[in-house]
mmCIF file as gemmi writes it, N, C-alpha and C atoms, coordinates in Angstrom:
data_model
loop_
_atom_site.group_PDB
_atom_site.id
_atom_site.type_symbol
_atom_site.label_atom_id
_atom_site.label_alt_id
_atom_site.label_comp_id
_atom_site.label_asym_id
_atom_site.label_entity_id
_atom_site.label_seq_id
_atom_site.pdbx_PDB_ins_code
_atom_site.Cartn_x
_atom_site.Cartn_y
_atom_site.Cartn_z
_atom_site.occupancy
_atom_site.B_iso_or_equiv
_atom_site.pdbx_formal_charge
_atom_site.auth_seq_id
_atom_site.auth_asym_id
_atom_site.pdbx_PDB_model_num
ATOM 1 N N . MET Axp A 1 ? 0.921 -1.354 0.144 1 0 ? 1 A 1
ATOM 2 C CA . MET Axp A 1 ? -0.095 -0.014 0.023 1 0 ? 1 A 1
ATOM 3 C C . MET Axp A 1 ? 1.055 1.214 -0.157 1 0 ? 1 A 1
ATOM 4 N N . PRO Axp A 2 ? 0.534 2.175 -0.724 1 0 ? 2 A 1
ATOM 5 C CA . PRO Axp A 2 ? 1.477 3.419 -0.584 1 0 ? 2 A 1
ATOM 6 C C . PRO Axp A 2 ? 1.46 4.25 0.513 1 0 ? 2 A 1
ATOM 7 N N . PRO Axp A 3 ? 2.379 5.199 0.783 1 0 ? 3 A 1
ATOM 8 C CA . PRO Axp A 3 ? 2.318 5.94 1.813 1 0 ? 3 A 1
ATOM 9 C C . PRO Axp A 3 ? 1.195 6.743 1.931 1 0 ? 3 A 1
ATOM 10 N N . HIS Axp A 4 ? 0.663 6.692 3.329 1 0 ? 4 A 1
ATOM 11 C CA . HIS Axp A 4 ? -0.52 7.373 3.492 1 0 ? 4 A 1
ATOM 12 C C . HIS Axp A 4 ? -0.583 7.722 4.822 1 0 ? 4 A 1
ATOM 13 N N . SER Axp A 5 ? -1.55 8.234 5.542 1 0 ? 5 A 1
ATOM 14 C CA . SER Axp A 5 ? -1.695 8.564 7.075 1 0 ? 5 A 1
ATOM 15 C C . SER Axp A 5 ? -2.95 8.291 7.509 1 0 ? 5 A 1
ATOM 16 N N . LEU Axp A 6 ? -3.285 8.393 8.87 1 0 ? 6 A 1
ATOM 17 C CA . LEU Axp A 6 ? -4.488 8.068 9.678 1 0 ? 6 A 1
ATOM 18 C C . LEU Axp A 6 ? -4.694 9.386 10.242 1 0 ? 6 A 1
ATOM 19 N N . ASP Axp A 7 ? -5.961 9.646 10.479 1 0 ? 7 A 1
ATOM 20 C CA . ASP Axp A 7 ? -6.42 10.935 11.504 1 0 ? 7 A 1
ATOM 21 C C . ASP Axp A 7 ? -6.358 10.615 12.77 1 0 ? 7 A 1
ATOM 22 N N . ARG Axp A 8 ? -6.254 9.28 13.114 1 0 ? 8 A 1
ATOM 23 C CA . ARG Axp A 8 ? -6.478 8.736 14.453 1 0 ? 8 A 1
ATOM 24 C C . ARG Axp A 8 ? -5.55 7.489 14.705 1 0 ? 8 A 1
ATOM 25 N N . GLU Axp A 9 ? -5.02 7.127 15.753 1 0 ? 9 A 1
ATOM 26 C CA . GLU Axp A 9 ? -4.36 6.032 16.074 1 0 ? 9 A 1
ATOM 27 C C . GLU Axp A 9 ? -5.079 4.705 15.696 1 0 ? 9 A 1
ATOM 28 N N . GLU Axp A 10 ? -4.382 3.865 15.243 1 0 ? 10 A 1
ATOM 29 C CA . GLU Axp A 10 ? -4.776 2.449 15.064 1 0 ? 10 A 1
ATOM 30 C C . GLU Axp A 10 ? -3.939 1.44 15.311 1 0 ? 10 A 1
ATOM 31 N N . ILE Axp A 11 ? -4.473 0.176 15.823 1 0 ? 11 A 1
ATOM 32 C CA . ILE Axp A 11 ? -3.562 -0.761 16.247 1 0 ? 11 A 1
ATOM 33 C C . ILE Axp A 11 ? -3.741 -2.153 15.348 1 0 ? 11 A 1
ATOM 34 N N . PHE Axp A 12 ? -2.831 -2.788 14.862 1 0 ? 12 A 1
ATOM 35 C CA . PHE Axp A 12 ? -2.923 -3.911 14.004 1 0 ? 12 A 1
ATOM 36 C C . PHE Axp A 12 ? -2.407 -5.035 14.609 1 0 ? 12 A 1
ATOM 37 N N . VAL Axp A 13 ? -3.131 -6.14 15.052 1 0 ? 13 A 1
ATOM 38 C CA . VAL Axp A 13 ? -2.733 -7.121 15.679 1 0 ? 13 A 1
ATOM 39 C C . VAL Axp A 13 ? -2.602 -8.367 14.644 1 0 ? 13 A 1
ATOM 40 N N . ALA Axp A 14 ? -1.358 -8.776 14.6 1 0 ? 14 A 1
ATOM 41 C CA . ALA Axp A 14 ? -1.052 -9.958 13.355 1 0 ? 14 A 1
ATOM 42 C C . ALA Axp A 14 ? -1.602 -11.28 13.748 1 0 ? 14 A 1
ATOM 43 N N . ILE Axp A 15 ? -2.36 -11.819 12.883 1 0 ? 15 A 1
ATOM 44 C CA . ILE Axp A 15 ? -2.987 -13.22 13.127 1 0 ? 15 A 1
ATOM 45 C C . ILE Axp A 15 ? -2.156 -14.361 12.37 1 0 ? 15 A 1
ATOM 46 N N . SER Axp A 16 ? -1.816 -13.752 11.191 1 0 ? 16 A 1
ATOM 47 C CA . SER Axp A 16 ? -0.945 -14.897 10.299 1 0 ? 16 A 1
ATOM 48 C C . SER Axp A 16 ? -0.144 -13.991 9.184 1 0 ? 16 A 1
ATOM 49 N N . GLY Axp A 17 ? 0.998 -14.683 8.719 1 0 ? 17 A 1
ATOM 50 C CA . GLY Axp A 17 ? 1.643 -14.047 7.795 1 0 ? 17 A 1
ATOM 51 C C . GLY Axp A 17 ? 2.749 -12.825 8.382 1 0 ? 17 A 1
ATOM 52 N N . ARG Axp A 18 ? 3.296 -12.156 7.646 1 0 ? 18 A 1
ATOM 53 C CA . ARG Axp A 18 ? 4.203 -11.177 7.948 1 0 ? 18 A 1
ATOM 54 C C . ARG Axp A 18 ? 4.172 -9.943 7.142 1 0 ? 18 A 1
ATOM 55 N N . LEU Axp A 19 ? 4.21 -8.825 7.784 1 0 ? 19 A 1
ATOM 56 C CA . LEU Axp A 19 ? 4.01 -7.58 7.28 1 0 ? 19 A 1
ATOM 57 C C . LEU Axp A 19 ? 5.415 -6.631 7.483 1 0 ? 19 A 1
ATOM 58 N N . THR Axp A 20 ? 5.549 -5.79 6.613 1 0 ? 20 A 1
ATOM 59 C CA . THR Axp A 20 ? 6.634 -4.865 6.739 1 0 ? 20 A 1
ATOM 60 C C . THR Axp A 20 ? 6.015 -3.482 6.572 1 0 ? 20 A 1
ATOM 61 N N . ALA Axp A 21 ? 6.455 -2.633 7.636 1 0 ? 21 A 1
ATOM 62 C CA . ALA Axp A 21 ? 5.897 -1.369 7.744 1 0 ? 21 A 1
ATOM 63 C C . ALA Axp A 21 ? 6.984 -0.283 7.65 1 0 ? 21 A 1
ATOM 64 N N . THR Axp A 22 ? 6.811 0.857 6.974 1 0 ? 22 A 1
ATOM 65 C CA . THR Axp A 22 ? 7.895 1.904 6.932 1 0 ? 22 A 1
ATOM 66 C C . THR Axp A 22 ? 7.15 2.977 7.773 1 0 ? 22 A 1
ATOM 67 N N . MET Axp A 23 ? 7.929 3.617 8.731 1 0 ? 23 A 1
ATOM 68 C CA . MET Axp A 23 ? 7.174 4.81 9.472 1 0 ? 23 A 1
ATOM 69 C C . MET Axp A 23 ? 8.565 5.542 9.893 1 0 ? 23 A 1
ATOM 70 N N . ASP Axp A 24 ? 8.38 7.063 9.626 1 0 ? 24 A 1
ATOM 71 C CA . ASP Axp A 24 ? 9.757 7.724 10.015 1 0 ? 24 A 1
ATOM 72 C C . ASP Axp A 24 ? 10.89 7.225 9.753 1 0 ? 24 A 1
ATOM 73 N N . ASP Axp A 25 ? 11.365 6.804 8.542 1 0 ? 25 A 1
ATOM 74 C CA . ASP Axp A 25 ? 12.61 6.217 8.218 1 0 ? 25 A 1
ATOM 75 C C . ASP Axp A 25 ? 12.882 5.018 8.973 1 0 ? 25 A 1
ATOM 76 N N . ALA Axp A 26 ? 11.906 4.325 9.742 1 0 ? 26 A 1
ATOM 77 C CA . ALA Axp A 26 ? 12.292 3.165 10.29 1 0 ? 26 A 1
ATOM 78 C C . ALA Axp A 26 ? 11.366 2.02 9.707 1 0 ? 26 A 1
ATOM 79 N N . THR Axp A 27 ? 12.017 0.624 9.399 1 0 ? 27 A 1
ATOM 80 C CA . THR Axp A 27 ? 11.34 -0.365 8.778 1 0 ? 27 A 1
ATOM 81 C C . THR Axp A 27 ? 11.121 -1.299 10.095 1 0 ? 27 A 1
ATOM 82 N N . LEU Axp A 28 ? 9.867 -1.67 10.005 1 0 ? 28 A 1
ATOM 83 C CA . LEU Axp A 28 ? 9.349 -2.713 11.202 1 0 ? 28 A 1
ATOM 84 C C . LEU Axp A 28 ? 8.787 -4.033 10.534 1 0 ? 28 A 1
ATOM 85 N N . ASP Axp A 29 ? 9.023 -5.273 11.053 1 0 ? 29 A 1
ATOM 86 C CA . ASP Axp A 29 ? 8.596 -6.421 10.547 1 0 ? 29 A 1
ATOM 87 C C . ASP Axp A 29 ? 7.422 -6.676 11.644 1 0 ? 29 A 1
ATOM 88 N N . VAL Axp A 30 ? 6.291 -7.165 11.235 1 0 ? 30 A 1
ATOM 89 C CA . VAL Axp A 30 ? 5.309 -7.76 12.171 1 0 ? 30 A 1
ATOM 90 C C . VAL Axp A 30 ? 4.788 -9.21 11.5 1 0 ? 30 A 1
ATOM 91 N N . ALA Axp A 31 ? 4.995 -9.844 12.678 1 0 ? 31 A 1
ATOM 92 C CA . ALA Axp A 31 ? 4.551 -11.528 12.233 1 0 ? 31 A 1
ATOM 93 C C . ALA Axp A 31 ? 3.509 -11.902 13.271 1 0 ? 31 A 1
ATOM 94 N N . ALA Axp A 32 ? 2.932 -13.007 13.087 1 0 ? 32 A 1
ATOM 95 C CA . ALA Axp A 32 ? 1.795 -13.486 13.717 1 0 ? 32 A 1
ATOM 96 C C . ALA Axp A 32 ? 2.001 -13.409 15.251 1 0 ? 32 A 1
ATOM 97 N N . GLY Axp A 33 ? 1.138 -12.915 16.012 1 0 ? 33 A 1
ATOM 98 C CA . GLY Axp A 33 ? 1.293 -12.669 17.385 1 0 ? 33 A 1
ATOM 99 C C . GLY Axp A 33 ? 1.924 -11.313 17.886 1 0 ? 33 A 1
ATOM 100 N N . GLY Axp A 34 ? 2.442 -10.612 16.94 1 0 ? 34 A 1
ATOM 101 C CA . GLY Axp A 34 ? 2.788 -9.218 17.205 1 0 ? 34 A 1
ATOM 102 C C . GLY Axp A 34 ? 1.792 -8.188 16.777 1 0 ? 34 A 1
ATOM 103 N N . ALA Axp A 35 ? 2.248 -6.841 17.045 1 0 ? 35 A 1
ATOM 104 C CA . ALA Axp A 35 ? 1.239 -5.687 16.88 1 0 ? 35 A 1
ATOM 105 C C . ALA Axp A 35 ? 1.974 -4.57 16.189 1 0 ? 35 A 1
ATOM 106 N N . LEU Axp A 36 ? 1.338 -3.796 15.569 1 0 ? 36 A 1
ATOM 107 C CA . LEU Axp A 36 ? 1.821 -2.572 14.939 1 0 ? 36 A 1
ATOM 108 C C . LEU Axp A 36 ? 1.036 -1.5 15.466 1 0 ? 36 A 1
ATOM 109 N N . ILE Axp A 37 ? 1.499 -0.335 16.133 1 0 ? 37 A 1
ATOM 110 C CA . ILE Axp A 37 ? 0.586 0.805 16.533 1 0 ? 37 A 1
ATOM 111 C C . ILE Axp A 37 ? 1.073 1.834 15.605 1 0 ? 37 A 1
ATOM 112 N N . VAL Axp A 38 ? 0.035 2.469 14.928 1 0 ? 38 A 1
ATOM 113 C CA . VAL Axp A 38 ? 0.362 3.427 13.933 1 0 ? 38 A 1
ATOM 114 C C . VAL Axp A 38 ? -0.357 4.76 14.534 1 0 ? 38 A 1
ATOM 115 N N . LEU Axp A 39 ? 0.539 5.887 14.916 1 0 ? 39 A 1
ATOM 116 C CA . LEU Axp A 39 ? -0.025 6.988 15.294 1 0 ? 39 A 1
ATOM 117 C C . LEU Axp A 39 ? -0.651 7.828 14.385 1 0 ? 39 A 1
ATOM 118 N N . ALA Axp A 40 ? -1.632 8.827 14.784 1 0 ? 40 A 1
ATOM 119 C CA . ALA Axp A 40 ? -2.296 9.656 13.726 1 0 ? 40 A 1
ATOM 120 C C . ALA Axp A 40 ? -1.255 10.615 13.306 1 0 ? 40 A 1
ATOM 121 N N . ASP Axp A 41 ? -1.561 10.934 11.835 1 0 ? 41 A 1
ATOM 122 C CA . ASP Axp A 41 ? -0.936 11.856 11.228 1 0 ? 41 A 1
ATOM 123 C C . ASP Axp A 41 ? 0.449 11.508 10.392 1 0 ? 41 A 1
ATOM 124 N N . PRO Axp A 42 ? 1.664 11.01 11.014 1 0 ? 42 A 1
ATOM 125 C CA . PRO Axp A 42 ? 2.801 10.702 10.187 1 0 ? 42 A 1
ATOM 126 C C . PRO Axp A 42 ? 2.397 9.656 9.028 1 0 ? 42 A 1
ATOM 127 N N . PRO Axp A 43 ? 3.062 9.854 7.896 1 0 ? 43 A 1
ATOM 128 C CA . PRO Axp A 43 ? 2.947 8.931 6.917 1 0 ? 43 A 1
ATOM 129 C C . PRO Axp A 43 ? 3.445 7.404 7.258 1 0 ? 43 A 1
ATOM 130 N N . PHE Axp A 44 ? 2.974 6.593 6.752 1 0 ? 44 A 1
ATOM 131 C CA . PHE Axp A 44 ? 3.386 5.08 6.808 1 0 ? 44 A 1
ATOM 132 C C . PHE Axp A 44 ? 3.031 4.271 5.694 1 0 ? 44 A 1
ATOM 133 N N . ALA Axp A 45 ? 3.81 3.434 5.304 1 0 ? 45 A 1
ATOM 134 C CA . ALA Axp A 45 ? 3.36 2.445 4.202 1 0 ? 45 A 1
ATOM 135 C C . ALA Axp A 45 ? 3.703 0.952 4.757 1 0 ? 45 A 1
ATOM 136 N N . ILE Axp A 46 ? 2.746 -0.054 4.292 1 0 ? 46 A 1
ATOM 137 C CA . ILE Axp A 46 ? 2.849 -1.446 4.604 1 0 ? 46 A 1
ATOM 138 C C . ILE Axp A 46 ? 2.907 -2.182 3.292 1 0 ? 46 A 1
ATOM 139 N N . ALA Axp A 47 ? 3.519 -3.384 3.603 1 0 ? 47 A 1
ATOM 140 C CA . ALA Axp A 47 ? 3.623 -4.121 2.309 1 0 ? 47 A 1
ATOM 141 C C . ALA Axp A 47 ? 3.801 -5.724 2.899 1 0 ? 47 A 1
ATOM 142 N N . ASN Axp A 48 ? 3.171 -6.525 2.071 1 0 ? 48 A 1
ATOM 143 C CA . ASN Axp A 48 ? 3.351 -8.117 2.515 1 0 ? 48 A 1
ATOM 144 C C . ASN Axp A 48 ? 4.565 -8.504 1.483 1 0 ? 48 A 1
ATOM 145 N N . ARG Axp A 49 ? 5.442 -8.896 2.174 1 0 ? 49 A 1
ATOM 146 C CA . ARG Axp A 49 ? 6.723 -9.286 1.245 1 0 ? 49 A 1
ATOM 147 C C . ARG Axp A 49 ? 6.863 -10.879 1.305 1 0 ? 49 A 1
ATOM 148 N N . ASP Axp A 50 ? 5.873 -11.49 1.953 1 0 ? 50 A 1
ATOM 149 C CA . ASP Axp A 50 ? 5.81 -13.078 2.248 1 0 ? 50 A 1
ATOM 150 C C . ASP Axp A 50 ? 4.898 -13.624 1.226 1 0 ? 50 A 1
ATOM 151 N N . ALA Axp A 51 ? 5.073 -15.177 0.998 1 0 ? 51 A 1
ATOM 152 C CA . ALA Axp A 51 ? 4.025 -15.695 0.301 1 0 ? 51 A 1
ATOM 153 C C . ALA Axp A 51 ? 2.884 -15.989 0.929 1 0 ? 51 A 1
ATOM 154 N N . THR Axp A 52 ? 3.03 -15.798 2.344 1 0 ? 52 A 1
ATOM 155 C CA . THR Axp A 52 ? 1.739 -16.153 3.058 1 0 ? 52 A 1
ATOM 156 C C . THR Axp A 52 ? 0.802 -14.961 3.106 1 0 ? 52 A 1
ATOM 157 N N . PRO Axp A 53 ? -0.434 -14.892 2.942 1 0 ? 53 A 1
ATOM 158 C CA . PRO Axp A 53 ? -1.335 -13.637 3.154 1 0 ? 53 A 1
ATOM 159 C C . PRO Axp A 53 ? -1.071 -13.288 4.697 1 0 ? 53 A 1
ATOM 160 N N . PHE Axp A 54 ? -1.128 -11.926 4.635 1 0 ? 54 A 1
ATOM 161 C CA . PHE Axp A 54 ? -1.128 -11.262 5.928 1 0 ? 54 A 1
ATOM 162 C C . PHE Axp A 54 ? -2.674 -11.16 6.751 1 0 ? 54 A 1
ATOM 163 N N . GLU Axp A 55 ? -2.708 -11.457 7.608 1 0 ? 55 A 1
ATOM 164 C CA . GLU Axp A 55 ? -4.215 -11.363 8.25 1 0 ? 55 A 1
ATOM 165 C C . GLU Axp A 55 ? -4.106 -10.479 9.577 1 0 ? 55 A 1
ATOM 166 N N . ALA Axp A 56 ? -4.791 -9.627 9.871 1 0 ? 56 A 1
ATOM 167 C CA . ALA Axp A 56 ? -4.618 -8.879 11.075 1 0 ? 56 A 1
ATOM 168 C C . ALA Axp A 56 ? -6.103 -8.386 11.695 1 0 ? 56 A 1
ATOM 169 N N . VAL Axp A 57 ? -5.957 -8.13 12.937 1 0 ? 57 A 1
ATOM 170 C CA . VAL Axp A 57 ? -7.353 -7.417 13.377 1 0 ? 57 A 1
ATOM 171 C C . VAL Axp A 57 ? -6.987 -6.065 13.614 1 0 ? 57 A 1
ATOM 172 N N . GLU Axp A 58 ? -7.679 -5.158 12.998 1 0 ? 58 A 1
ATOM 173 C CA . GLU Axp A 58 ? -7.464 -3.734 13.186 1 0 ? 58 A 1
ATOM 174 C C . GLU Axp A 58 ? -8.332 -3.021 14.28 1 0 ? 58 A 1
ATOM 175 N N . ILE Axp A 59 ? -7.656 -2.403 15.064 1 0 ? 59 A 1
ATOM 176 C CA . ILE Axp A 59 ? -8.4 -1.795 16.256 1 0 ? 59 A 1
ATOM 177 C C . ILE Axp A 59 ? -8.326 -0.083 15.939 1 0 ? 59 A 1
ATOM 178 N N . GLY Axp A 60 ? -9.495 0.32 15.83 1 0 ? 60 A 1
ATOM 179 C CA . GLY Axp A 60 ? -9.5 1.907 15.647 1 0 ? 60 A 1
ATOM 180 C C . GLY Axp A 60 ? -10.88 2.412 15.761 1 0 ? 60 A 1
ATOM 181 N N . PRO Axp A 61 ? -11.012 3.704 15.952 1 0 ? 61 A 1
ATOM 182 C CA . PRO Axp A 61 ? -12.211 4.355 16.225 1 0 ? 61 A 1
ATOM 183 C C . PRO Axp A 61 ? -13.105 4.339 14.981 1 0 ? 61 A 1
ATOM 184 N N . VAL Axp A 62 ? -14.52 4.317 15.256 1 0 ? 62 A 1
ATOM 185 C CA . VAL Axp A 62 ? -15.408 4.466 14.379 1 0 ? 62 A 1
ATOM 186 C C . VAL Axp A 62 ? -15.168 5.8 13.638 1 0 ? 62 A 1
ATOM 187 N N . GLY Axp A 63 ? -15.135 6.008 12.35 1 0 ? 63 A 1
ATOM 188 C CA . GLY Axp A 63 ? -15.176 7.207 11.62 1 0 ? 63 A 1
ATOM 189 C C . GLY Axp A 63 ? -13.841 7.766 11.378 1 0 ? 63 A 1
ATOM 190 N N . GLY Axp A 64 ? -12.792 6.947 11.714 1 0 ? 64 A 1
ATOM 191 C CA . GLY Axp A 64 ? -11.342 7.114 11.419 1 0 ? 64 A 1
ATOM 192 C C . GLY Axp A 64 ? -11.079 7.193 10.075 1 0 ? 64 A 1
ATOM 193 N N . ARG Axp A 65 ? -10.495 8.263 9.515 1 0 ? 65 A 1
ATOM 194 C CA . ARG Axp A 65 ? -10.275 8.532 8.002 1 0 ? 65 A 1
ATOM 195 C C . ARG Axp A 65 ? -8.705 8.124 7.794 1 0 ? 65 A 1
ATOM 196 N N . SER Axp A 66 ? -8.694 7.389 6.518 1 0 ? 66 A 1
ATOM 197 C CA . SER Axp A 66 ? -7.251 7.211 5.988 1 0 ? 66 A 1
ATOM 198 C C . SER Axp A 66 ? -7.328 7.861 4.494 1 0 ? 66 A 1
ATOM 199 N N . PRO Axp A 67 ? -6.565 8.888 4.434 1 0 ? 67 A 1
ATOM 200 C CA . PRO Axp A 67 ? -6.603 9.499 2.891 1 0 ? 67 A 1
ATOM 201 C C . PRO Axp A 67 ? -5.319 8.762 2.365 1 0 ? 67 A 1
ATOM 202 N N . ILE Axp A 68 ? -5.728 7.933 1.235 1 0 ? 68 A 1
ATOM 203 C CA . ILE Axp A 68 ? -4.595 7.329 0.363 1 0 ? 68 A 1
ATOM 204 C C . ILE Axp A 68 ? -4.529 7.997 -1.034 1 0 ? 68 A 1
ATOM 205 N N . PRO Axp A 69 ? -3.327 8.482 -1.521 1 0 ? 69 A 1
ATOM 206 C CA . PRO Axp A 69 ? -3.138 9.188 -2.506 1 0 ? 69 A 1
ATOM 207 C C . PRO Axp A 69 ? -3.906 8.323 -3.679 1 0 ? 69 A 1
ATOM 208 N N . GLY Axp A 70 ? -4.51 9.007 -4.695 1 0 ? 70 A 1
ATOM 209 C CA . GLY Axp A 70 ? -5.168 8.53 -5.747 1 0 ? 70 A 1
ATOM 210 C C . GLY Axp A 70 ? -6.25 7.805 -5.493 1 0 ? 70 A 1
ATOM 211 N N . ARG Axp A 71 ? -6.931 7.632 -4.362 1 0 ? 71 A 1
ATOM 212 C CA . ARG Axp A 71 ? -8.155 6.941 -3.997 1 0 ? 71 A 1
ATOM 213 C C . ARG Axp A 71 ? -8.871 7.739 -3.083 1 0 ? 71 A 1
ATOM 214 N N . PRO Axp A 72 ? -10.11 7.42 -3.041 1 0 ? 72 A 1
ATOM 215 C CA . PRO Axp A 72 ? -10.9 8.195 -2.101 1 0 ? 72 A 1
ATOM 216 C C . PRO Axp A 72 ? -10.61 7.73 -0.577 1 0 ? 72 A 1
ATOM 217 N N . PRO Axp A 73 ? -10.733 8.764 0.197 1 0 ? 73 A 1
ATOM 218 C CA . PRO Axp A 73 ? -10.273 8.276 1.557 1 0 ? 73 A 1
ATOM 219 C C . PRO Axp A 73 ? -11.194 7.118 2.032 1 0 ? 73 A 1
ATOM 220 N N . TYR Axp A 74 ? -10.507 6.243 2.663 1 0 ? 74 A 1
ATOM 221 C CA . TYR Axp A 74 ? -11.227 5.146 3.552 1 0 ? 74 A 1
ATOM 222 C C . TYR Axp A 74 ? -11.629 5.693 4.908 1 0 ? 74 A 1
ATOM 223 N N . ILE Axp A 75 ? -12.947 5.359 5.225 1 0 ? 75 A 1
ATOM 224 C CA . ILE Axp A 75 ? -13.555 5.786 6.451 1 0 ? 75 A 1
ATOM 225 C C . ILE Axp A 75 ? -14.062 4.729 7.363 1 0 ? 75 A 1
ATOM 226 N N . ALA Axp A 76 ? -13.434 4.346 8.498 1 0 ? 76 A 1
ATOM 227 C CA . ALA Axp A 76 ? -13.923 3.275 9.238 1 0 ? 76 A 1
ATOM 228 C C . ALA Axp A 76 ? -15.4 3.159 9.384 1 0 ? 76 A 1
ATOM 229 N N . PRO Axp A 77 ? -16.161 2.12 9.222 1 0 ? 77 A 1
ATOM 230 C CA . PRO Axp A 77 ? -17.395 2.088 9.611 1 0 ? 77 A 1
ATOM 231 C C . PRO Axp A 77 ? -17.807 1.99 11.111 1 0 ? 77 A 1
């Protein structure tokens, strides 16, 4: 997914697979059993560089917005 931001903090709890996240010049790997906390406003990017699909539970507030360049903003239901 291209670099984008969130207007509110969100937490991703990994269930399976592996995710690579880039935030503030840091690269983080998140695997099953781990979690990723994304703060509001700073841009971040995520990618699945593994053959196994990445699955996670996303925890965030209702109405949170995620503007993604070239797409309509995602608004959490």
